[in-house]
C-alpha positions as CSV (number, residue, x, y, z in Angstrom):
1,X,106.4,68.2,71.6
2,X,103.0,66.6,71.4
3,X,99.7,68.2,70.4
4,X,98.2,67.4,73.8
5,X,101.1,69.2,75.6
6,X,100.7,72.5,73.8
7,X,99.6,75.2,76.3
8,X,99.7,79.0,76.6
9,X,102.2,80.7,79.0
10,X,101.1,80.8,82.6
11,X,99.1,83.9,83.3
12,X,98.7,84.8,79.6
13,X,94.9,84.3,79.6
14,X,92.5,85.6,82.2
15,X,89.2,84.0,83.1
16,X,86.1,86.0,82.4
17,X,84.5,87.5,85.6
18,X,81.2,85.8,86.2
19,X,79.0,88.4,87.9
20,X,75.8,87.7,89.8
21,X,76.9,84.2,91.1
22,X,76.3,84.5,94.8
23,X,77.6,86.7,97.6
24,X,80.8,84.6,98.1
25,X,82.1,85.7,94.6
26,X,82.3,89.3,95.6
27,X,80.2,90.3,92.6
28,X,76.9,88.7,93.6
29,X,73.5,90.2,94.2
30,X,73.7,93.5,92.2
31,X,76.7,92.3,90.1
32,X,78.7,95.5,90.5
33,X,75.9,97.7,89.2
34,X,74.8,99.4,92.4
35,X,71.2,99.3,93.5
36,X,68.0,99.3,91.5
37,X,67.0,101.8,88.8
38,X,67.3,102.0,85.0
39,X,71.1,101.9,85.0
40,X,71.2,98.6,86.9
41,X,69.3,96.9,84.1
42,X,70.8,95.7,80.8
43,X,70.4,97.4,77.5
44,X,70.5,101.0,78.8
45,X,72.3,103.8,76.9
46,X,71.5,107.2,78.3
47,X,74.7,109.1,77.7
48,X,74.1,112.8,77.8
49,X,70.7,112.4,79.5
50,X,70.4,114.8,82.5
51,X,67.3,113.5,84.2
52,X,64.8,115.6,82.2
53,X,66.9,118.8,82.3
54,X,67.9,120.0,78.8
55,X,71.2,118.3,78.0
56,X,74.4,120.3,77.7
57,X,74.9,119.5,74.0
58,X,71.4,120.9,73.3
59,X,71.9,124.0,75.5
60,X,74.9,125.1,73.6
61,X,74.3,127.5,70.7
62,X,74.5,126.3,67.1
63,X,77.4,127.8,65.2
64,X,78.1,128.3,61.5
65,X,76.3,126.9,58.5
66,X,76.3,123.5,56.9
67,X,75.5,123.8,53.3
68,X,73.4,120.8,52.2
69,X,74.2,121.5,48.6
70,X,78.0,121.8,48.9
71,X,79.9,119.8,46.4
72,X,82.6,117.4,47.4
73,X,85.6,117.8,45.0
74,X,88.6,115.6,44.6
75,X,91.6,117.9,44.9
76,X,94.4,116.5,42.7
77,X,97.9,118.0,42.6
78,X,99.7,118.3,39.3
79,X,102.9,116.8,40.6
80,X,100.9,113.7,41.5
81,X,99.5,113.5,38.0
82,X,103.0,113.9,36.7
83,X,104.2,111.0,38.8
84,X,101.5,108.7,37.4
85,X,102.2,109.8,33.8
86,X,106.0,109.1,34.4
87,X,105.2,105.6,35.8
88,X,103.0,104.8,32.8
89,X,99.8,104.3,34.9
90,X,98.1,107.4,33.3
91,X,98.0,107.9,29.6
92,X,98.9,111.5,28.8
93,X,97.8,111.2,25.1
94,X,94.2,110.7,25.9
95,X,91.8,113.0,27.8
96,X,92.5,113.1,31.5
97,X,89.2,113.2,33.3
98,X,87.7,111.8,36.5
99,X,87.2,108.3,35.0
100,X,90.8,108.2,33.8
101,X,92.1,109.3,37.2
102,X,90.1,106.5,38.9
103,X,91.3,103.9,36.5
104,X,94.9,104.9,37.0
105,X,94.5,104.9,40.8
106,X,95.2,108.7,41.3
107,X,91.8,109.1,43.1
108,X,89.7,106.4,44.7
109,X,86.3,107.6,43.5
110,X,85.0,110.5,41.4
111,X,82.8,112.3,44.1
112,X,81.2,115.4,42.5
113,X,84.2,116.2,40.3
114,X,87.9,117.0,40.1
115,X,89.7,120.1,41.0
116,X,93.3,120.6,39.8
117,X,95.8,122.3,42.1
118,X,99.2,123.5,41.2
119,X,102.0,121.9,43.3
120,X,105.5,121.0,42.2
121,X,106.5,120.9,38.6
122,X,104.4,119.7,35.7
123,X,106.3,118.9,32.5
124,X,104.0,116.5,30.6
125,X,103.5,117.8,27.0
126,X,100.1,118.3,25.4
127,X,97.9,116.8,28.1
128,X,94.1,117.6,27.8
129,X,92.3,117.8,31.1
130,X,88.5,117.7,31.4
131,X,87.8,118.7,35.0
132,X,85.3,120.8,37.0
133,X,87.7,123.3,38.6
134,X,91.3,124.3,38.1
135,X,93.3,126.8,40.2
136,X,94.9,129.7,38.3
137,X,98.4,128.4,39.0
138,X,97.5,124.9,37.8
139,X,96.0,126.3,34.6
140,X,99.1,128.4,33.9
141,X,101.4,125.4,34.5
142,X,99.4,123.1,32.2
143,X,99.3,125.8,29.4
144,X,103.0,126.5,29.8
145,X,103.7,122.8,29.2
146,X,101.6,122.9,26.0
147,X,98.4,121.3,27.4
148,X,94.9,122.6,27.7
149,X,92.1,122.5,30.3
150,X,88.4,122.1,29.5
151,X,86.0,122.9,32.3
152,X,82.9,120.7,32.8
153,X,79.6,122.2,33.9
154,X,80.6,125.9,33.4
155,X,80.2,128.3,30.5
156,X,83.4,128.7,28.4
157,X,83.9,132.3,29.5
158,X,83.6,131.6,33.2
159,X,86.4,130.9,35.8
């Protein structure tokens, strides 16, 4: 085999269709775009435009409510934290907060805070969590294992 003999399989590549190159090509004159008007020109994007009539997506009623102040929490399951502690990626002796979870790779980024959710079994002893939210089941599981939970951004008696 020589470098000048290397070729692709027959029919593997297809030549680009060159439009607007004369009537003999079959795609001459209007180039497959029809006749005249805005849509026959290049650079047109009028999806959803209905010729001046109010478009369908604007005629439909708005539904629900999007809270602009809603917080985006990282929901973290206790069994996932247990797996990271067992593998040695997460130190159970220190305080487990958003930064520790990011460093260990449990969460990708610390959004607006962390919410602990109970799932599976949690048996790590004396782990201190510093999070924004914790479900009742997760709090019970942590305290049953001998750990404790400190809530950030809430009074001590709330939750």
